C-alpha positions in Angstrom: -16.4 -3.2 4.1 -13.8 -4.5 1.7 -10.5 -6.0 2.9 -7.3 -6.3 0.9 -3.9 -7.8 2.1 -0.6 -6.9 0.5 2.6 -8.8 1.3 6.2 -7.8 0.5 8.8 -10.4 1.4 12.5 -11.0 0.8 14.9 -13.7 1.8 17.6 -11.1 2.5 16.8 -8.6 5.2 18.6 -5.7 3.5 17.3 -6.4 0.0 13.8 -5.0 0.4 13.9 -1.3 -0.4 12.6 1.2 -3.0 9.3 2.7 -3.9 6.1 1.5 -5.4 2.6 2.9 -6.1 -0.9 1.6 -5.7 -3.4 1.7 -8.5 -6.9 2.0 -7.0 -10.1 1.6 -9.0 -13.2 3.5 -7.9 -16.7 2.2 -8.2 -17.0 3.5 -11.8 -13.9 1.6 -12.9 -11.7 4.7 -13.2 -8.1 4.2 -12.0 -6.2 6.4 -9.6 -2.5 6.0 -8.8 -1.0 7.0 -5.5 2.2 8.9 -5.0 5.3 6.7 -4.6 5.4 4.7 -1.3 8.7 3.7 0.2 9.1 0.1 1.4 11.6 -1.5 3.8 11.9 -4.9 5.5 11.3 -3.3 8.9 7.9 -1.8 8.1 9.1 1.6 9.2 10.7 4.4 7.1 11.6 7.9 8.5 9.6 7.2 11.7 6.4 6.3 9.9 4.9 2.8 9.7 4.2 1.4 6.3 0.5 1.5 7.2 0.8 5.2 7.9 2.4 5.8 4.5 -0.1 3.7 2.6 -3.1 5.2 4.3 -1.8 8.7 3.7 -1.2 8.0 0.0 -4.7 6.5 -0.6 -6.5 9.3 1.3 -4.6 11.9 -0.8 -6.2 10.6 -4.0 -8.4 13.3 -5.6 -12.2 13.5 -5.5 -12.4 11.6 -2.2 -12.3 8.2 -4.0 -11.1 6.7 -0.8 -13.2 8.3 1.9 -11.8 6.4 4.9 -9.5 3.4 5.4 -8.0 1.4 8.2 -4.7 -0.4 8.0 -2.9 -3.0 10.2 0.5 -4.4 9.5 2.9 -7.2 10.6 6.6 -7.5 10.0 7.6 -10.8 8.5 10.3 -12.7 10.5 13.2 -10.4 11.4 13.0 -7.5 9.0 12.3 -9.8 6.0 9.3 -7.9 4.8 5.9 -6.4 5.7 2.3 -7.5 5.3 -0.5 -5.1 5.6 -4.3 -5.4 5.5 -6.4 -2.5 4.2 -10.0 -2.2 5.3 -12.1 0.3 3.2 -14.5 1.5 5.9 -16.1 4.3 3.9 -18.1 1.8 1.8 -16.9 3.0 -1.6 -18.9 0.1 -3.2 -17.7 -3.0 -5.0 -14.0 -2.6 -5.7 -11.6 -4.2 -8.2 -8.4 -5.7 -6.9 -5.7 -3.2 -6.3 -2.7 -3.2 -8.6 0.9 -2.5 -7.5 3.5 -0.7 -9.7 6.7 -1.9 -8.1 9.0 -0.7 -10.9 9.0 3.0 -10.4 12.8 3.4 -10.7 12.9 1.8 -14.1 16.2 -0.1 -13.3 14.7 -3.6 -13.1 
């Protein structure tokens, strides 16, 4: 099993918002990019936890590159961010580090 932890944190509770995508590399080195994933300081958007959104996005990648995954999350302080840990349980093999594309809106 491979574990990866991702942390988004802000000093202003209302400042953490927007979308990002995850670039996942399969065992052959090919990269796959998830659909946009919304982020908030509370760890919940539209009734879904951040873990639910991340897991869904990774499992939707084509060709079953992520066969199964577990996710656990913690909210940082009082709505100051979210930290989640992904566990790739489907043994996809040795994995490169995930990359995050956090500038999907092009305005920063």
